[in-house]
FILUM-906913 format. One record per residue (C-alpha): x, y negated, z; residue in one letter. Coordinates in steps of 0.05 Angstrom, whole numbers, plus 5000, padded with zeros to 4 digits. Each point is the difference from the previous one (the first is absolute). Layout:
% FILUM-906913
     px     py     pz   resn
      X      Y      Z      A
...
% end
This chain:
% FILUM-906913
     px     py     pz   resn
   1190   6506   7176      X
   4954   5006   4940      X
   4965   4944   4963      X
   4925   4998   4986      X
   4955   4956   4957      X
   4925   4998   4989      X
   4960   4956   4953      X
   4925   4990   4986      X
   4991   4953   4941      X
   4963   4989   4936      X
   5055   5019   4951      X
   5041   5065   4994      X
   5043   5004   5062      X
   5053   5052   4983      X
   5049   4951   4966      X
   4993   4951   5058      X
   5011   5055   5052      X
   5063   5022   4963      X
   5029   4930   5003      X
   4984   4995   5074      X
   5034   5067   5012      X
   5063   4972   4967      X
   5001   4949   5056      X
   4994   5056   5051      X
   5050   5049   4971      X
   5051   4978   5053      X
   4956   5036   5051      X
   5009   5067   4966      X
   5014   5028   4931      X
   4996   5076   5005      X
   4935   5002   4959      X
   4942   4956   4982      X
   4928   5004   4976      X
   4935   4963   4986      X
   4927   5023   5006      X
   4940   4963   4971      X
   4926   5013   4990      X
   4983   5011   4928      X
   4925   5003   4989      X
   4995   5016   5074      X
   5048   5058   4999      X
   5070   5001   5031      X
   5058   5002   4952      X
   5073   5001   5019      X
   5068   4991   4968      X
   5061   5019   5042      X
   5074   5009   4987      X
   5061   5024   5036      X
   5057   4951   5010      X
   5000   4925   4988      X
   4945   4957   4973      X
   5023   5000   4928      X
   4978   5073   4997      X
   4930   4981   5022      X
   5002   4943   4949      X
   5015   5051   4945      X
   4944   5045   5024      X
   4951   4942   4996      X
   5024   4981   4931      X
   4987   5071   4977      X
   4933   5005   5036      X
   4971   4934   5022      X
   4952   4993   5058      X
   4935   4960   4995      X
   4960   4975   5059      X
   4991   4936   5039      X
   5014   5031   5068      X
   5063   5037   5018      X
   5055   5016   5049      X
   5075   5009   4990      X
   5059   5026   5039      X
   5076   5003   4998      X
   5027   5054   5046      X
   5057   5011   5048      X
   4993   5074   5017      X
   4989   5022   5072      X
   4961   5065   4993      X
   5008   5039   4935      X
   5052   4996   4945      X
   5002   4938   4956      X
   4966   5033   4940      X
   4939   4982   4959      X
   4954   5048   5036      X
   5014   4965   5066      X
   4993   4930   4971      X
   4943   4955   5022      X
   4944   4986   4989      X
   4974   5065   5030      X
   4930   5019   4979      X
   4942   5048   5002      X
   4942   4998   4952      X
   4968   4947   5045      X
   5055   4958   5031      X
   5069   4971   4983      X
   5047   4972   5053      X
   5067   4966   5006      X
   5037   5003   5066      X
   5062   4968   5032      X
   5021   5032   5065      X
   5000   5068   5033      X
   4939   5040   5022      X
   5026   5037   5062      X
   4941   5048   5007      X
   4995   5019   4927      X
   5015   5073   5013      X
   4941   5008   5048      X
   4955   4963   4952      X
   5025   5040   4941      X
   4985   5067   5035      X
   4931   4976   5020      X
   4983   4976   4930      X
   5028   5062   4967      X
   4953   5041   5043      X
   4943   4960   4970      X
   5023   5015   4929      X
   5046   4942   4984      X
   5055   5018   4950      X
   5065   4960   5008      X
   5044   4986   4939      X
   5060   4967   5035      X
   5046   5006   5060      X
   4986   4929   5022      X
   4969   4976   5064      X
   4961   4948   4960      X
   4957   5048   4960      X
   4963   5020   5063      X
   4968   4931   5002      X
   4966   5009   4933      X
   4974   5068   5021      X
   4977   4975   5068      X
   4960   4943   4969      X
   4971   5048   4948      X
   4980   5048   5057      X
   4957   4946   5031      X
   4971   4979   4933      X
   4980   5072   4989      X
   4964   4998   5067      X
   4956   4944   4973      X
   5035   4939   5028      X
   5003   4938   4957      X
   5070   4977   4978      X
   5008   4949   5055      X
   4980   5048   5055      X
   5041   5057   4971      X
   5063   4956   4996      X
   4989   4972   5070      X
   4991   5069   5030      X
   5061   5028   4965      X
   5044   4941   5019      X
   4980   5008   5073      X
   5028   5070   5000      X
   5068   4982   4972      X
   5060   4998   5047      X
   5063   4963   4980      X
   5017   4939   4960      X
   4965   4980   4936      X
   4977   4948   4951      X
   4945   5027   4955      X
   4963   4983   4936      X
   4940   5044   4981      X
   4954   5000   4939      X
   4940   5045   4988      X
   4969   5033   4939      X
   4940   4961   4976      X
   5016   4939   5043      X
   5023   4947   4951      X
   4996   4945   5052      X
   5028   5028   5064      X
   5070   5011   5027      X
   5018   5017   5072      X
   5065   4979   5033      X
   5027   5013   5069      X
   5064   4990   5039      X
   5032   5028   5062      X
   5074   4989   5009      X
   5013   4983   4926      X
   4987   4933   4967      X
   4941   4985   4955      X
   4975   4934   4971      X
   4935   4980   4967      X
   5004   4953   4941      X
   4942   4954   4980      X
   4990   4983   4927      X
   4944   4976   4953      X
   4953   5058   4985      X
   5056   5045   5024      X
   5030   5026   5065      X
   5065   5033   5017      X
   5036   5044   5050      X
   5076   5001   5005      X
   5057   5021   5046      X
   5024   4928   5001      X
   4985   4931   4973      X
   5059   5006   4951      X
   4963   5055   4962      X
   4936   4958   4995      X
   5034   4934   4982      X
   4988   5003   4925      X
   4925   5010   5012      X
   4986   4956   5059      X
   5032   4958   5054      X
   4939   5007   5047      X
   5017   5057   5047      X
   4974   5026   5066      X
   5044   5048   5040      X
   4964   5058   5033      X
   5017   5009   5073      X
   5014   5065   5036      X
   4941   5048   4995      X
   4962   4957   4949      X
   4957   5030   4945      X
   4974   4962   4940      X
   4944   5011   4950      X
   5016   4965   4935      X
   4952   4983   4944      X
   5012   4957   4939      X
   4982   4936   5037      X
   5008   5015   5074      X
   5039   5034   5055      X
   4968   5023   5065      X
   5053   5013   5054      X
   4987   5040   5063      X
   5047   5008   5058      X
   5021   5064   5035      X
   4935   4999   5040      X
   4957   4993   4939      X
   4981   4928   5010      X
   4998   4954   4941      X
   5056   4948   5005      X
   5029   4943   4959      X
   5073   5000   4984      X
   5028   4933   4978      X
   5011   4991   4926      X
   5068   4970   4989      X
   5027   4965   4940      X
   5066   5035   4989      X
   5062   4969   4970      X
   5028   5065   4973      X
   5026   4991   4929      X
   4956   5030   4946      X
   5059   5009   4954      X
   5033   5068   4997      X
   5070   4994   5025      X
   5050   5015   4946      X
   5073   5015   5000      X
   5021   4937   4964      X
   5069   5010   4970      X
   5017   5057   5047      X
   5001   5074   4987      X
   4963   5016   5064      X
   4955   4966   5050      X
   5052   5014   5054      X
   5053   4961   4962      X
   4952   4943   4990      X
   4982   4999   5073      X
   5073   5003   5022      X
   5015   4939   4957      X
   4938   4963   5025      X
   5028   4998   5070      X
   5031   4930   4999      X
   4933   4972   4978      X
   4954   5039   5047      X
   5046   4991   5060      X
   4997   4926   4984      X
   4924   5002   4997      X
   4999   5035   5068      X
   5048   4950   5031      X
   4959   4942   4974      X
   4941   5025   5039      X
   5038   5000   5066      X
   5053   4946   4994      X
   4996   4924   4993      X
   5063   4987   4958      X
   4994   4926   5006      X
   5009   5002   5075      X
   5039   5065   5007      X
   4947   5027   5047      X
   4953   5059   5003      X
   4928   4984   4983      X
   4950   5009   5055      X
   4959   5064   4992      X
   4942   5022   5043      X
   5019   5062   5040      X
   4957   5038   5050      X
   5052   5002   5055      X
   5046   4955   5040      X
   5067   5020   4972      X
   5036   4971   5060      X
   4969   5050   5047      X
   4999   5064   4959      X
   5032   5055   5043      X
   5015   5048   4943      X
   4994   5005   4925      X
   4978   5065   4969      X
   5013   5006   4925      X
   4964   5055   4962      X
   5004   5020   4927      X
   5014   5056   4951      X
   5053   5013   4947      X
   5037   4939   4974      X
   4958   4954   5044      X
   5026   5038   5060      X
   5071   4983   4980      X
   4979   4927   4996      X
   4977   5008   5072      X
   5068   5029   5020      X
   5034   4938   4973      X
   4950   4956   5036      X
   5017   5034   5066      X
   5069   4969   4996      X
   4970   4932   4985      X
   4949   5001   5057      X
   5051   5023   5050      X
   5055   4952   4977      X
   4961   4937   4987      X
   4940   5008   5046      X
   5033   5042   5055      X
   4938   5044   5004      X
   4999   5076   5003      X
   4978   5028   4933      X
   4981   5072   4986      X
   4991   5028   4930      X
   4958   5060   4985      X
   4979   5041   4940      X
   4924   4995   4998      X
   4988   5074   4989      X
   5037   5015   5065      X
   4977   4940   5041      X
   4926   5014   4989      X
   5005   5067   5036      X
   5048   4988   5058      X
   4955   4958   5045      X
   5051   4945   5007      X
   5000   4959   5064      X
   4992   4928   4980      X
   5006   4939   5046      X
   4944   4953   5014      X
   5006   4940   4953      X
   5045   5036   4952      X
   5006   4984   4926      X
   4993   5054   4947      X
   5026   4983   4931      X
   4977   5044   4942      X
   5035   4999   4932      X
   4968   5027   4936      X
   5005   4980   4928      X
   4931   5027   4981      X
   4966   4988   5067      X
   4966   5067   4990      X
   5051   5049   5029      X
   4958   5050   5039      X
   5049   5015   5056      X
   5016   4926   5010      X
   4926   4983   5004      X
   4988   5055   5051      X
   5059   4975   5042      X
   4971   4929   4996      X
   4934   5024   5028      X
   5036   5033   5058      X
   5038   4936   5016      X
   4935   4961   5001      X
   4970   5049   5049      X
   5061   4990   5044      X
   4990   4925   5002      X
   5057   4980   4953      X
   4995   4939   4957      X
   5010   5020   4927      X
   5037   4962   4946      X
   5006   5035   4933      X
   5048   4985   4944      X
   4965   5021   4936      X
   5003   4986   4926      X
   4926   5009   4989      X
   4962   4950   5042      X
   4932   5033   4991      X
   5025   5070   5020      X
   4973   5043   5057      X
   5061   4986   5044      X
   4994   4925   4988      X
   4927   4999   5017      X
   5011   5040   5064      X
   5056   4955   5026      X
   4995   4941   5047      X
   5043   4961   4951      X
   5039   5013   4937      X
   5064   4972   4971      X
   4993   5015   4926      X
   5059   5014   4955      X
   4995   4969   4931      X
   5032   5054   4959      X
   4942   5006   4951      X
   4976   5068   4974      X
   5055   5053   5007      X
   4988   5054   4949      X
   5063   5041   5007      X
   4990   5054   5053      X
   5068   4987   5031      X
   4992   4935   5039      X
   5050   4945   4985      X
   4973   4929   4999      X
   4949   5016   5054      X
   5057   5023   5045      X
   5041   4937   4994      X
   4938   4957   5009      X
   4984   5040   5063      X
   5070   4987   5026      X
   4993   4926   4984      X
   4934   4995   5037      X
   5027   5039   5060      X
   5060   4954   5004      X
   4954   4940   5003      X
   4959   5032   5055      X
   5062   5018   5041      X
   5026   4928   4995      X
   4931   4973   5019      X
   5000   5044   5061      X
   5071   4979   5018      X
   4978   4926   4997      X
   4939   5015   5043      X
   5042   5036   5053      X
   5055   4949   5001      X
   5053   5049   4977      X
   5012   4959   4938      X
   5019   4929   5013      X
   4956   4949   4964      X
   5060   4974   4963      X
   5015   5070   4975      X
   4933   5005   4964      X
   5024   4958   4942      X
   5062   5042   4988      X
   4960   5065   5000      X
   4947   4972   4955      X
   5052   4976   4950      X
   5031   5069   5003      X
   4934   5031   4982      X
   4990   4951   4943      X
   5065   5026   4971      X
   4974   5070   4992      X
   4971   4994   4929      X
   5065   4972   4975      X
   5042   5054   5032      X
   4953   5054   4976      X
   5008   4974   4930      X
   5075   5003   5008      X
   4996   5072   5024      X
   4958   5016   4938      X
   5059   4977   4959      X
   5034   5067   5017      X
   4949   5037   4959      X
   5047   5018   4943      X
   5055   5024   5047      X
   4951   5042   5039      X
   4971   5029   4937      X
   5070   5024   4979      X
   5011   5030   5069      X
   4933   5035   5001      X
   5020   5047   4943      X
   5050   5031   5048      X
   4952   5000   5059      X
   4949   5037   4957      X
   5047   5060   4998      X
   4999   5008   5075      X
   4958   5051   5038      X
   5006   4963   5066      X
   5014   4927   5019      X
   5013   4970   5069      X
   4985   4928   5019      X
   5034   4967   5060      X
   4987   4935   5035      X
   5004   4968   5070      X
   4955   4952   5036      X
   4946   4970   4957      X
   5033   5032   4939      X
   4985   5069   5027      X
   4926   4995   4980      X
   5023   4978   4931      X
   5041   5064   4996      X
   4937   5039   5017      X
   4961   4961   4948      X
   5054   5012   4947      X
   4997   5074   5012      X
   4925   5000   4997      X
   4999   4963   4934      X
   5049   5049   4969      X
   4960   5059   5023      X
   4934   4971   4977      X
   5016   4987   4928      X
   5063   5039   4982      X
   4985   5063   5040      X
   5072   5002   5026      X
   5006   5020   5072      X
   5023   4940   5040      X
   5006   4983   5074      X
   5012   4935   5036      X
   5041   4999   5064      X
   5023   4951   5052      X
   5074   4996   4982      X
   5020   5014   5072      X
   4964   5066   4997      X
   5043   5025   4943      X
   5047   5040   5043      X
   4943   5031   5039      X
   4983   5047   4944      X
   4991   4969   4931      X
   5075   4996   4987      X
   4998   5075   4990      X
   4964   4988   4934      X
   5054   4957   4971      X
   5039   5024   4940      X
   5016   4974   4931      X
   4931   5020   4975      X
   4962   4954   5049      X
   4998   4926   4985      X
   4994   4957   5063      X
   4968   4931   4994      X
   5025   4954   5055      X
   4963   4934   5013      X
   5048   4955   5036      X
   5005   4926   4986      X
   5045   4961   5048      X
   4964   4994   5066      X
   5017   5015   5073      X
   4996   5075   4986      X
   5041   4999   4936      X
   5064   5029   5028      X
   4964   5057   5034      X
   4962   5018   4937      X
   5063   4997   4957      X
   5034   5046   5049      X
   4944   5051   4989      X
   5008   4990   4925      X
   5074   5016   5004      X
   4982   5065   5034      X
   4960   5018   4939      X
   5056   4980   4952      X
   5050   5042   5039      X
   4957   5061   4987      X
   4994   4990   4926      X
   4933   4966   5000      X
   4981   4953   4943      X
   4983   4933   5033      X
   4956   4947   4968      X
   5008   4937   5042      X
   4946   4947   4999      X
   5031   4938   5030      X
   5015   4927   4989      X
   5064   4977   4967      X
   5038   4995   5065      X
   4976   5068   5023      X
   5023   5033   4935      X
   5069   4967   5007      X
   5007   5023   5072      X
   4976   5070   4988      X
   5066   5025   4973      X
   5015   5052   4948      X
   4966   5065   4983      X
   4931   4975   4980      X
   4965   5037   4945      X
   4956   4940   4981      X
   4985   4930   5026      X
   4935   4960   4997      X
   5007   4927   5019      X
   4944   4964   5035      X
   4999   4926   5020      X
   5029   4981   5067      X
   4939   4980   5041      X
   4979   4986   5072      X
   4988   5064   5039      X
   4926   4980   5008      X
   4986   5012   4926      X
   5052   5052   4984      X
   4951   5059   5002      X
   4955   4966   4949      X
   5057   4987   4952      X
   5032   5068   5011      X
   4935   5035   4981      X
   5010   4978   4928      X
   5060   5043   4981      X
   4971   5063   5032      X
   4935   4988   4960      X
   5039   4991   4935      X
   5044   5060   5014      X
   4939   5044   5010      X
   4965   4972   4938      X
   5058   5008   4952      X
   5017   5069   5027      X
   4928   5022   4987      X
   5003   4971   4930      X
   5066   5037   4988      X
   4967   5065   5022      X
   4938   4987   4958      X
   4949   5006   5056      X
   4934   4964   5001      X
   5021   4937   5036      X
   4933   4966   5010      X
   4960   5063   5016      X
   5047   5050   5033      X
   4975   5070   5011      X
   4957   5017   5060      X
   4995   4927   5023      X
   4947   4947   4999      X
   5002   4926   5014      X
   4950   4997   5055      X
   4996   5057   5051      X
   4927   4996   5020      X
   4995   5071   5028      X
   5036   5031   5059      X
% end
């Protein structure tokens, strides 16, 4: 969940590390710090909270040195205070760590018995003391680091520097991503290519279990067995420009309003608009013979998978199961021979999703991943990927990545339907044209921004909010509730509308707004019937529907949000827009930190 950077160069590295950390702050922002070697000695600057606090600390007390490591933290062990901030250090070693050391208590007890004095409550500090322990036994830095790393249990990406070693940095990964950047008279470590982009576009990605010894002009990589290996150096196309907010107050707002453009980019990759057909894409499986589709994801991506289940079953007539990765990875699922596993992840680094992917591969499933970062761990572990083209998503609450995931999944479901003969060839053109309409309809839905902003001031007063939907709008109700929880801290729950009278209706009173997502579709009348049950009990109903649906809904509505009338295929994509806007404006009304909500991080790279 944390972000790490390391640089060996010829000029002072602290300012460069700070700028790289700004590109990694989406991974965690509880605290931050930098350590460098100054005349061979380790010096650190750390600060609680967001990076501007570290920036102030460096302005007050600059760091010299041409070798250094930096870290931005999402807390797992130990409170998010300066004392627990990385880099952790002894008088001989400084380290940065992303992950969780599962056996840190045993190691801490052992090291304390040998005289080590711990200054923090973190699991990470034990790494610094363990390396120091072996240095004190007379091992050289490389051997000491290697021995210490071999004793660690859990997930980690590491960067290590040593007192007196101006031209050596050690990196290692197990379960957490780490990249090596190649420059001119300089070398780099980073959690991802995005962090390194301003310095270099030549990047090698460490594989599971790899360790690397970096000097100013070289990188020696060894695999988990200790053998020297070559990892391909890729020329990345990640933008070197820091993403800015443009004319928007928050990244989230900017990303919401980017959706017509990025959905269009995604569609252009998969659709031939001139011929109203899907482009041919290389897939590792015969879609016509797949016995079952298993869709696995976490968080918002999981809700994208729930929508996709409707598409695969309707258009491809294939059984589709959707699982939360953190549950799937432990339940020893029985998977059919020749099955297809689809993994969805914005970052491509979600730890639970990656672990579930490995399980599916051991069970003989073909793996297609839908990712926004094509050089991510999940992408590299898949048989094939279908990238989304959302661009960097900085706001922690996913918006544009979600709708691009939905778009890509719709394409895949249609492709499977064509392969299985459940979609007539003549129907392909109509469905493709429908997909091509999505950017326009999303732009129309964004036109409700001002109306939703006015409504949000009232929603912000609520303690609880319910979201209701049926069919493929049920996952959008779940997603709407999640968005509201994430950034406004208002308790919200999404329900299948038909389940209302099986318990949730007991919560209804005049203090509980109920958001109903119900454009006119085959389930409209049933959903509106559920809505009337809410109105009859004094509930304040916000109806999200098309013009006809609003007209047919009757009286008693507290508020109305009009969305374009669209084909049911694309309705979930379009209907995601108002629930995103409602969450955003409610959070702004409450004054919460929209882009970096408390206790959350963008990429969940630990279990």
